[in-house]
C-alpha positions in Angstrom: 27.3 114.0 224.2 28.5 117.6 224.4 29.7 117.0 228.0 31.5 113.8 227.0 33.3 115.6 224.1 34.4 118.4 226.5 35.7 115.8 228.9 37.6 113.9 226.2 38.6 116.1 223.2 40.9 113.4 221.8 38.3 110.7 222.1 35.8 112.8 220.3 38.1 114.1 217.4 36.5 113.5 214.0 37.7 110.1 212.7 38.7 109.1 209.2 38.3 105.3 209.6 41.6 103.4 209.5 43.6 106.5 208.8 42.9 108.0 212.2 41.4 111.3 213.6 42.2 115.0 213.3 44.2 114.7 216.5 46.2 111.8 215.0 47.1 114.1 212.1 48.1 117.0 214.5 50.4 114.6 216.4 51.9 113.3 213.2 52.6 116.7 211.8 54.1 117.8 215.1 56.4 114.8 215.2 57.5 115.3 211.6 58.2 119.0 212.1 59.6 118.8 215.7 56.6 120.8 216.9 54.1 123.1 215.5 55.7 126.5 216.1 55.4 128.8 213.1 52.9 126.6 211.4 49.6 128.0 212.8 48.7 131.1 214.8 47.4 129.8 218.1 47.0 133.3 219.7 43.3 133.6 218.9 41.5 135.4 221.7 38.6 133.8 223.5 36.4 136.8 222.5 37.1 136.0 218.9 36.0 132.4 219.3 32.9 133.5 221.2 32.0 135.8 218.2 32.5 133.0 215.7 30.4 130.6 217.6 27.6 133.2 218.1 27.6 134.0 214.4 27.4 130.3 213.6 24.2 130.1 215.8 25.6 128.3 218.8 23.4 128.7 221.9 23.0 127.3 225.4 24.8 124.1 226.3 26.1 123.7 222.7 27.7 127.1 222.8 29.2 126.4 226.2 30.4 123.0 225.2 31.9 124.1 221.8 33.7 127.0 223.5 35.2 124.8 226.2 36.2 122.1 223.6 37.9 124.6 221.3 39.7 126.3 224.2 40.9 122.9 225.5 42.0 121.7 222.0 43.9 125.0 221.4 45.7 124.5 224.7 46.6 120.9 223.7 48.0 122.1 220.4 49.9 124.9 222.1 51.6 122.3 224.2 52.9 120.6 221.1 54.2 123.8 219.5 
C-alpha cells in the first residue's frame, strides 16, 4: 500500500466521503485564491521532514514511503502556488 500511495498521491489522499479529499480541497482553495502563494510556507527542507518522520517513529519502508509521498505532495502544491 505504501508503494501504491507513493505512485499515486492524489488517489491516496484522505477522503471525506461525498465532499472529496484533502487534494480536492487544496485545488478548490487554489482556484478560489488564484493560486496558493502567500497562504502556506512550502520552503520546508527535506532534512526537517526527515527529522519529523524520525521523531514520529517512522522506520524502514514506511519512512521511505512517507518521505517520498510528502516530497511529491509538496511539489504538487508548489506547482499550484
